[in-house]
C-alpha positions, -999 to 999 in steps of 0.1 A, spaced: -469 -645 -318 -504 -655 -332 -510 -689 -345 -500 -683 -383 -478 -702 -410 -450 -686 -427 -471 -694 -459 -501 -672 -448 -476 -646 -438 -461 -647 -473 -498 -649 -487 -509 -616 -469 -479 -600 -480 -486 -608 -515 -521 -597 -514 -509 -564 -500 -484 -560 -525 -510 -564 -553 -531 -536 -542 -533 -511 -571 -526 -474 -562 -559 -456 -555 -576 -489 -540 -580 -503 -506 -584 -537 -488 -595 -540 -451 -579 -561 -427 -609 -584 -426 -608 -587 -464 -571 -600 -462 -577 -623 -432 -607 -640 -449 -589 -646 -483 -559 -662 -464 -579 -681 -439 -567 -666 -406 -588 -667 -376 -587 -628 -370 -582 -594 -390 -559 -586 -359 -535 -611 -372 -530 -593 -404 -522 -559 -383 -497 -581 -363 -479 -593 -398 -479 -556 -409 -463 -543 -378 -436 -570 -380 -432 -571 -418 -442 -545 -440 -418 -518 -444 -415 -528 -482 -453 -529 -486 -479 -502 -496 -493 -506 -460 -514 -473 -463 -539 -492 -487 -550 -516 -459 -576 -499 -436 -601 -510 -411 -635 -519 -420 -647 -487 -406 -627 -467 -433 -612 -446 -405 -574 -451 -401 -560 -457 -366 -553 -423 -349 -515 -427 -348 -515 -432 -386 -544 -412 -397 -527 -381 -411 -499 -398 -431 -522 -426 -442 -551 -404 -457 -523 -382 -472 -509 -408 -491 -541 -424 -500 -554 -390 -513 -521 -386 -535 -534 -416 -551 -569 -404 -557 -589 -420 -529 -617 -401 -518 -619 -392 -481 -649 -378 -464 -649 -368 -430 -618 -385 -424 -633 -418 -437 -621 -434 -468 -651 -439 -494 -649 -478 -490 -676 -482 -515 -655 -465 -543 -620 -478 -535 -624 -511 -519 -614 -540 -541 
């Protein structure tokens, strides 16, 4: 388990829950806002505790979802009006 407090976990969860449809945030955005040492900690939190969150709205800084989630994540984002070009989310248009 990474060095993370319960308060930080709850803050990450609250930030993810607050991402509106049609918008995205990167792992790094969330990590910086909460003061975590690495964006990977956000990924760890999501892997262990995100079933009730809009997980599909959290994306890598490259705008390219992980291979294992790509089709499902991009489909959900497209349903919300997120522009995807060549498998990459248009972060300029949709990043909060």
